[in-house]
N, C-alpha and C positions, 0 to 999 in steps of 0.2 A: 504494500500500500504506500502511495506517495504521502510523505509526512515531513514536516520541517525538521531540520537538525536540532533546532532548539525553540522552545516557546518562551517568549520574553515576558515573564511575570516575576513579581517580587514575592519570594517565598515568605520572608518575614518570620521572626520568632524561631529561626533555625540555629541560633547561636548557643547550642547546647551539645554536650557530648552524649553519644549513645552509650548505654551500659555495655560492659564487656560480656562476652559470650563464651560458653564452653561446649565441647562436643559431648553428646550423651547418646545412650542407646535405650530405647524402650524395648522391654523384653516380652516377646510374644511366644506362644506355642509354635513349634516348628516341625510338625509332622509333614512329611513330603514323600512323593514317589520318586524313586531313583530309576527304576526300569520302566520308562514310559511305554515303550514298544511292547514289552512283555505283558504289562497290565492291560493295554488296549486289546491285544490278541486274546488274552484270557477272558476279558469281558465279552467280546464279540462271540467267542465260542460258547458262552453260556446261553446265547439267544437261540430260540427255535426258528432258525431262518429257513426260508424255502430254497429250492434249487436255484442258484444264482448264475448258472452257466450262461454266458452271453448277455446277461442283463446289464443295461445301462443304469448306473446309480449315481445320482447327483449328491455330492458332499458339499457342505456349506463352509465358507470361510468368512469370518467376521472382521469388522473394522476396529475392534477394540484390541488393546495390548494383552491378549489372552496368553498366559504363560504356556510355553511349549506348544502353541497352536500348530506350528508347522510340523513338529514331531508327531503330535496326535493325529493330524490329518494324514500325514504320510503313512503312519502305522495303520490307520483305518483303510486307506487306499491299497496298501500292500496286502493286507489280510484279505480284502475283498478280491483282489487280483488272484490271490492264492485259491480262491473258490471259483475261478474262471469267470468272474464278473468283469465288467468294463466300467470302472468308476471314473468320474470326472469331477472337477471342482467348479462351483459357481460362487462368486462373491455375494454373500447375503448381507448387504449393507444399506438397504433402504435408499436414502437419497445422499448418502455420504460420498466423499471424494468428488464433489461438484456435480453429482447426479449424472455422470457419464460412464459409459462402459469402459473406455480406456482408462479413465481416472480411477475406477474401482480396481481394475486389473493391476495398475501401477501401485495402488495403495497396498494391496496384499503382498505385492512383490517386496515391499519394504519389510515385511515380516518373514521373508525367505520363502514365500509361497509362490513358486513359479512352476512352469511345466517341466523345467529341467530338474528342479529339486524334488518335486513331487512325483515325477514319473508318470503323470496322467495329464490329459488336456485340461485347460482352464477356459471355460466358456463364459465370457462376460458380456452381458447385454442388459439394456434397460427395458426390453420388451417384456410384457406380462400378458397372462391370460386370466380371465375371470374363472375362479374355481366354484364360486357359489356365494351365499350370503349367510350371515348369522341369523338367529331367530328374530332379531330386531331389525333385520333388513340391511345390515352393513355389508357392502361388497368385500369379498376377500380375493385378493389377486396373488398370483404366483409367477415368478420368473419363468419365461417361456421355455428356456432350455431345461430347467428343472422339471417343469410340468410335462415335457415331452419324454422325459426319462421313464424307465420302467419303475424305478423307485427313487425316493428322496431319503437321505440319511443326514438329519441335522446334527451337527457337532458344535457344541457351544459351552461356554462357561456359565455356571449358575451363580448369580450374585444379586445383592440388593440393587434395585433400580435407583437412578438418581433423581427421578421426577415423580414417582408415585409409589404407594405402598399397597401390597396385596399378598395373597398366598402364593401367587406365581408372578415373578417379576422378570428379571433378565435370565434367559436360558433358552433351551431348544424351542419352546413354544413361541417366544417372542422372535427368535431367529426366523421361524417360518412366517409368521404374520407380518412383521415389519421388515426383516432383512430380505426375504424372498419377495415381499410385496413391491420392492424397488420404489422408485420415486412415486409412482401412481398409487400403489397400495399404502405406502407409508403416509402419503398425503391424506388419503381417505380416512385412515385410522386416527391420525393425529388431529384431524379436523374436529373430532368429537371431544377432544380435551382429555388430559390425563386423569381427570376425576372419574372417568368410566373405564380406565384401563384394567383395573383389578378384575372386573367382570368381563370386559370385552376380549382381552387377550386369550383367556381359556376358551371362550366361545368361538373366536375366529380360528384358533388352533384346531378345534374340533372339526371345522370344515375341512382342514387339511387331512386330519385323521380319517374322516369319513370317505375320502377318495380311495382309500386302500393303497395309496402310493407311498406312505411313510413306512419304510422298511423297519426302522428302529431309530433310536436317538442315543447320543452320548452327552452326558452332562459332566463337566469338570468343576471342581471346587478348589479354590486357592487359599493358602494360608496367609497370614498377615505380612509375609515377606514376598508376596507375589510369586509363590512357588506352588506347583500342582500337588495337592494332597489327596484328592479323590478323583478317580475316573470311573464313571458308572455307565454301562450300556443298559438301555431301557427298552423293553418291549413297547410298541406303539401305544397299546392300551394302558400302559403304566406311566407314560411320560408325565402327565399332569400331576399324578399322585406323588411320583418320585421327585419331581421338581420342588414340590412343597417341602419335602424332607431335606433335600439338598440346600434349599434356600435358607431354612432354619439353621443348618450347620454352617453355612457361609456367614450368616449374621453373627453366629457365636464366635467364630475365629477371626473375623475381619479385623484389620488394623484400626486403631483409634488413638486419640490423644488421651494420655493418662493424667495430664495436668488438669487442674480444675477450671482454668480460664487462660486466655491469650489476649494480650493487648494488640500486638501486631504480628500477624502471620505472614511471613515472606515465602512465597511459592516461586521457585525458580522457573517452572514451566507448567503449562496446562496443554491439553490436547485430546482429540477424540480417541487416540490410542491409549490414553490414560484412563479416561472416563467418558461416558456418553455426554456428560455435562461439562467436559473439559477439566473440571476439578470435581471430586466426588462429594456431593452434598450430604452423603451419609457420614462424612468425616468433618466437613467444614460448615455444614448447614447452608443457609442462603439458597435453597432450591429456587431456581428461576421460574419453575412451573407454578410456584405459590401453593403447592399441595402440602398438607400437614403431615406430621409423622417423622420429621427429620430432627430428632432431639439430640443435640450435641452440646459440647461445652460452649460457653460464651466466647465469641471471638469478636473483638471490637472492630478491627480493621484488617483487610486482606490486601496485600500488595503482590501483584503478579509481574514477573520480570521477563517472561518469554513464552514462546510456543514450541512444543516438542517438534523435532525434525519429522517424525513419522505422521504428524498431523497435517503436514503439507500446507501450513498457513491457516488451517481452520481454527479460528480462535474462539469457537463457541464456548461460553462460560465466562467470558470477560465481563459480562454483565453482573456476575456475582462478586467481582472484585470491586474494591473501593478505589484502588490506584493501579495503574499500569505505567509502563515507561514508553519513551519514544522508540527504543529498540523493539519493544513488543509491537508497537503499531507498524513499524517497518517490516516486521515478519508477517503481518496479518494479510491473509487473502480474504478481502472483504466479501467477494462474490461467493466463495465457498461457505463462508460463515453465514451469509444471508440466506443461501439456499437451505442450509441445515436448519436455521432458525425459523424460516417461514414454513418449511415442511412440517416441523414439529409444532408449529403455532405458538412457540414460546419465544416471542421476539425479545423478551427481557434478557435472554441469554446472549444477545448480540449488542446490547447497549454499551456504549463506550463510557467508561468511568473517567475520573480525573487522570490526566496524563502528566507524569513527572519527567523532567529532563534526564534523570539518571537514576540508577538504583539507590544511590545515597539519598537523593532527594525523596524518592518513593518511601524509603524507610523513615526518614525524618518527618515527612508529611503524615505518615501513619501514626507516629508517636505524638506529634504536635496536635493532631486532630483526634486524639484518643479519648476525648471527653473526660478531661480532668486527670489524666495520667501524668504523674511526674516523670520526666525523662529518665532520671537516674533509677527509678523504680519500675520502668516499663518492662513488662514481660513479653519478650520478643522470641519468636520461634522461627527458624529457617528450615525448610524442607526442600527436597528436590521436586517432588510432586506428590499427589495424594496416594500414589501406589507405594511410595517409599517413606514409611514412617518409623522404620527401625532406628537408623542413625540420623541425628538431627543436631542443630545448634540451638541452645537455649541461653537466654540472657541470665546474668549473675543473680538477679533477684529470685530465681527459681531454686538456687542451691539449698538454702535452708529448708525449703518446702519439700524437697525430694530426699533429703537426708534420711537414710534408713529405709527408704521405700524400695523393696525388692523388685519392683516393676521397672526401675531405672538403673542404669549403670553410668557413672560419670567417667568419661574417657579422656578428658584433658583438663588442664588448668584454665581459668578464665583469661581471655585476651581480647583486645579490641576487634570488632568486626573489620575485615580486611577489604578495602576498596582500592582500585587502581587510580591513576591520576585523572581518569575520565569519570570517576564515580561509579565504576562497575564493581559489583559485589563479587567476591571470590565464591565460586560454586563448590558445593559439597562433592566429594568423590562419588562417582557412579558405582552402584553395586555390580559385581561380576555376574 
C-alpha cells in the first residue's frame, strides 16, 4: 500500500523512559505426535472404507498456519494412493488469497503444499456448484473440482473460532461449508452474520454429508506450542459429534496469557496464516465480529508492528489493534484485506487504527494512552504472534507478581527494550 514515510504530528508527552523488560516462558502442557505419517496411516486404517481403486478423492488444504499441514496431507494422499485411489488437493479457502484460483494455489505453496511435494495434482478454481440448501433455505455451494470427484476427504485443524462460539467451530465441517464454498459460498454464508453460525455450520455441513460424497474426515488438534497433539480420522456420520469433543480438548490446551492484565500488548505480526482474524480473539479479545463469549484478561492497548510473510499482505484484524506502524501499512495489501473483510461482512476487521511513525512511537503511544498508567509501572508484553505465547518479553513490573508462580519461568535479567536508530523494535527469536 502506498503510504508516506512519515506522518508529521507532534506526539507530545513522550519524554519518559519505558520500563525494562525480561524474557520469560509461560509453561504449557506439551503432548505432541512425533510420527505424523504413522498416526495418519493408523487412523485411516481404522475406517471402514469402500473399495477405492481408481476413485478420485479431493483432499482439502486450508489457508491457516495449521501445524504439519503439508505432512498430514501428504500422508493422507500417500495412504490413499496405496489403496489404488487417485487423490488430488483443492484449496479450501473461501475467499482468501484475493479470491483467485492462482492466488489460492500460491498461498498453499507457501506452506510447502505443491504438486511436487505432495505427489498429487492440485486443482485450484473459484468455480462452484450448488449442492442443495439447509432446512432454512440457505444455499450450500461446493468447489467444482471437489464436487466432480468420487469422494471428498476434508482434512483440517479443530480449534476455537475467532468470531463466534458454538459446539462446532473451526474444523472439517467449516472447511466444507466455507472453505469449499469458495468466494460465492463463503459470501452467502457470511451474509447471514456470525450470530447464526453455531447452528448454520452443522446444518450446511449436513448437506455435504447427505450427498454421500464425504469419504471421511480428519481433525487435528494442536497444543499451546502450535504442535500437533491429536490426529483423528472420523467416519462421515461421526464428524459433527467428534468435532465437538475435539473442540473441547482444543479449548482446554490452547495457549493463553497467565498474567492477570496487560497495559500494552506488542504483537510483532498478524496474518491469516496465524488466525482467521489475523490475531486470535480467543487470546486477545476484541473480536471484530462483536459476538460475545471471548472472555480474556484485560488488555488496554494493542500495538501491531507487521504482517506475516505467509499472509501475503492480508492485514485482516488490524481493526482490533489500537496502533499500527507505517511499516505495517506499507506491507498491507488493501485489496486482499477488503475482499476478506467484505466477504465475511465484518468490515470492522479492516478498519485502520492510529498509525505510528515507528515501533518506538507505537509502544510509547500505547503507554501514554493507557488510561492512567504510569510509564514506569506499565505492564508491557511483547509476543511474536498469537500462535507463539510460550516465550515472550514482559516488563519489570511483572517480576514481583510472577515470583513463585510455576506457570512462569524467568529466562533473563531485566534490560531496556532494544530499538535501532530508526525506532524499530528488536524481534523475538522465531521458534524452530
